[in-house]
C-alpha positions in Angstrom: 0.0 0.0 0.0 1.5 3.3 -1.1 -0.6 6.4 -0.6 0.4 10.0 -1.2 -1.3 13.1 0.3 -0.3 16.6 -0.8 -1.7 20.1 -0.7 -0.6 21.1 -4.1 -1.8 24.8 -3.8 -3.3 24.8 -7.3 -3.0 22.6 -10.4 -3.4 25.3 -13.0 0.2 25.3 -14.3 2.2 22.7 -16.3 4.9 22.9 -13.6 2.6 21.7 -10.9 1.2 18.9 -13.1 4.7 17.8 -14.0 5.7 17.8 -10.3 2.7 15.7 -9.2 3.3 13.2 -12.1 7.0 12.9 -11.1 6.3 12.2 -7.5 3.7 9.6 -8.3 6.0 7.9 -10.8 9.1 8.0 -8.7 7.4 6.7 -5.6 5.2 4.1 -7.3 2.1 5.7 -5.7 -1.1 3.5 -5.8 -3.5 6.1 -4.5 -3.1 9.9 -4.3 -4.9 12.5 -2.2 -4.5 16.0 -3.6 -5.9 19.1 -1.9 -6.4 22.7 -2.9 -6.5 21.9 -6.6 -8.3 25.2 -7.2 -10.1 23.6 -10.2 -13.9 23.3 -10.7 -13.7 20.3 -13.0 -11.3 17.5 -14.2 -11.4 15.6 -17.4 -10.0 12.1 -17.7 -7.3 13.5 -19.9 -6.3 16.0 -17.3 -6.1 13.4 -14.5 -4.1 11.1 -16.9 -1.4 13.7 -17.1 -1.0 13.4 -13.3 -0.9 9.6 -13.2 1.6 7.1 -14.7 -0.6 4.9 -16.9 -4.2 4.6 -18.1 -5.4 2.1 -15.4 -6.8 4.7 -13.0 -10.0 6.0 -11.6 -10.7 9.3 -9.8 -13.2 11.3 -7.9 -13.0 15.0 -7.1 -14.7 17.8 -5.2 -14.7 21.0 -7.2 -13.2 24.2 -5.9 -15.3 27.2 -5.1 -14.0 29.9 -7.3 -10.2 29.9 -6.7 -10.4 28.2 -3.3 -10.3 24.5 -2.2 -10.8 21.5 -4.4 -10.0 17.9 -3.6 -8.9 15.1 -6.0 -8.4 11.4 -5.3 -6.8 9.1 -7.9 -6.2 5.4 -7.6 -4.7 2.5 -9.5 -7.6 0.2 -10.6 -5.3 -2.8 -10.4 -4.7 -2.1 -6.7 -8.0 -0.8 -5.5 -11.6 -1.8 -6.5 -14.0 0.9 -5.5 -17.5 0.0 -4.4 -19.0 3.3 -3.4 -18.1 6.9 -3.0 -19.3 10.2 -1.6 -18.2 13.6 -2.6 -18.8 16.8 -0.6 -17.3 20.3 -0.7 -14.4 19.5 1.6 -13.8 15.7 1.2 -14.0 12.7 -1.1 -14.8 9.3 0.4 -14.2 6.0 -1.5 -14.7 2.5 -0.1 -13.7 -0.8 -1.5 -11.2 -3.7 -1.7 -7.4 -3.3 -1.6 -6.6 -6.1 -4.0 -3.1 -7.2 -2.8 -4.2 -7.7 0.8 -7.8 -8.8 0.0 -8.9 -6.3 2.6 -11.6 -3.7 2.6 -11.0 0.0 3.5 -12.6 3.4 3.4 -10.4 6.2 2.3 -11.1 9.9 3.0 -9.2 12.7 1.3 -9.9 15.8 3.3 -9.3 19.6 3.1 -10.5 21.3 6.2 -11.4 25.0 6.4 -9.2 27.4 8.4 -11.9 28.9 10.6 -12.7 27.2 13.9 -16.5 27.0 13.3 -16.0 25.5 9.8 -13.7 22.9 11.2 -16.1 21.9 14.0 -19.0 21.5 11.5 -16.8 19.4 9.3 -15.7 17.1 12.2 -19.3 16.7 13.3 -20.3 15.7 9.8 -17.4 13.2 9.5 -18.3 11.6 12.9 -21.9 11.3 11.8 -20.8 9.6 8.6 -18.6 7.1 10.4 -21.4 4.7 11.3 -22.6 4.3 7.7 -19.1 3.3 6.3 -18.3 -0.1 7.8 -14.8 -0.7 6.6 -11.7 0.6 8.5 -11.0 4.2 7.8 -7.8 5.8 6.5 -7.9 9.7 6.3 -5.3 11.8 4.7 -5.1 15.5 3.8 -4.7 19.0 5.1 -6.5 19.2 8.4 -5.6 22.9 9.0 -5.2 21.9 12.7 -2.3 21.0 15.0 -2.4 18.4 17.8 -0.1 20.3 20.1 1.6 23.7 20.3 5.0 22.2 19.4 3.6 21.5 15.9 3.1 25.2 15.2 6.1 26.9 13.7 6.4 30.5 12.5 3.6 33.0 12.4 0.1 31.8 11.5 0.2 28.3 9.9 3.5 28.7 8.1 5.7 25.6 8.6 3.1 24.1 11.0 2.2 20.4 10.8 -1.2 20.6 9.2 -1.0 17.7 6.8 -1.2 14.1 8.1 -2.8 10.7 7.9 -5.3 9.4 10.5 -6.5 5.8 10.9 -9.3 4.4 13.0 -9.1 2.0 15.9 -9.6 -1.1 13.8 -6.5 -0.4 11.9 -4.6 0.7 15.0 -5.4 -2.6 16.8 -5.5 -5.1 13.9 -3.1 -4.0 11.1 0.6 -3.6 10.8 2.2 -0.2 11.2 2.8 1.6 7.9 5.5 4.3 8.1 4.9 7.8 6.8 7.7 10.0 5.5 7.9 13.5 4.1 9.1 13.9 0.6 11.1 16.9 -0.7 9.2 20.1 -0.8 9.0 21.2 -4.5 6.3 23.4 -6.0 4.1 23.9 -3.0 4.7 25.2 0.5 3.3 21.9 1.8 5.4 18.8 2.1 4.0 15.7 0.3 3.6 12.8 2.7 3.9 9.2 1.6 2.4 6.3 3.6 4.1 3.2 2.2 4.4 -0.4 3.4 7.6 -1.3 1.7 8.7 -4.9 2.0 12.0 -4.8 3.7 13.7 -7.7 5.5 14.6 -6.3 8.9 15.1 -9.7 10.4 12.7 -11.3 13.0 9.5 -9.4 13.6 9.7 -7.5 16.9 7.5 -8.7 19.8 4.7 -6.2 20.5 3.7 -5.9 24.2 1.2 -3.6 25.7 2.1 -1.8 28.9 -1.2 -2.6 30.7 -0.4 -6.3 30.5 2.3 -5.8 33.2 -0.2 -4.2 35.6 -1.9 -7.7 35.7 -0.6 -9.9 38.5 -1.0 -13.1 36.5 1.1 -11.7 33.7 3.9 -10.9 36.1 3.6 -14.3 37.6 4.1 -15.9 34.2 7.3 -13.8 33.6 8.6 -14.7 37.1 8.0 -18.4 36.7 9.6 -18.5 33.2 12.7 -16.7 34.5 13.0 -19.0 37.5 12.8 -22.1 35.3 15.4 -20.7 32.9 17.8 -19.7 35.6 17.8 -23.2 36.8 18.7 -24.4 33.3 21.6 -22.0 32.9 20.3 -20.4 29.7 21.9 -17.4 28.0 20.2 -14.0 28.0 18.9 -14.2 24.4 17.5 -17.6 25.1 15.8 -16.3 28.3 14.2 -13.4 26.4 13.0 -15.7 23.7 11.4 -18.1 26.2 9.8 -15.2 28.2 8.3 -13.8 25.0 6.8 -17.2 24.2 5.4 -17.5 27.7 3.8 -14.1 27.5 2.3 -14.9 24.1 0.8 -18.1 25.4 -0.6 -16.3 28.5 -2.1 -13.7 26.2 -4.0 -16.4 24.3 -5.2 -18.3 27.3 -6.4 -15.1 29.1 -8.2 -14.0 25.9 -6.7 -10.5 26.0 -8.1 -9.7 22.7 -8.0 -6.3 20.9 -11.5 -5.6 22.1 -10.2 -5.8 25.7 -7.4 -3.4 24.8 -9.9 -1.0 23.4 -11.9 -1.2 26.7 -8.8 -0.5 28.7 -8.0 2.5 26.5 -11.5 3.8 27.0 -11.4 3.4 30.7 -8.1 5.3 30.8 -9.7 8.2 28.9 -7.6 7.5 25.8 -10.5 6.4 23.5 -11.0 8.5 20.4 -13.2 8.0 17.3 -10.0 8.1 15.3 -6.5 7.6 16.5 -3.4 9.4 15.3 -0.5 7.2 14.3 3.1 8.3 13.8 2.5 10.9 11.1 4.6 13.8 9.9 
């Protein structure tokens, strides 16, 4: 899965079109979210100049005058769209990601700058969530920061306004997909690429949740495993490997499923309709 999001700040010049095409080609993008196109319409020929071949589909929300505009393009060989919804500030498409044989809902979003406009948009998105059953992946220009440290310079200049968001199902069930910023070219916004590159980093790391170790029975499993290994005179790597296996077995027998993790997060006040992952 390779998804690009970029506030291009207008697609009216050949320079911008060429820059988008190059980034999509160079990074083998399979789906692209473009914001602030500043265009009221797109022909198939115009979108074809942005993409790398003829096997694409697209949906767009038209700009109002010289402001706004959202365009989503995808590779038909990689994603099979089932349904879509277009509004003034977003494009939603839902369907099957072919390589993984998984179903997702993708939202390309361009939020307004004013506080009231953002609140109305978020309320609308939350209302829509229940009618789109597949896990959500949102990307775009949210015109908002999560913390003061993300604001740099005066106004929104150099602030972190662009990002990806995923919902809890993805957070709990799917693998982490890294996001990286690409070189800033023809826009004052940095293009972001979410890409699950297949890289052999060796054995997959063991993922443990902190709240497990607040449970007495989990600590008991670790203690018993270590006592047994100490009596056998095992090396440290062997001990860690055996403790990992003991915890994994405990997790299965205790039925600490992802739903229980979600319950724990909710009790701790960390539940959100959508959860930020490690974005730019």
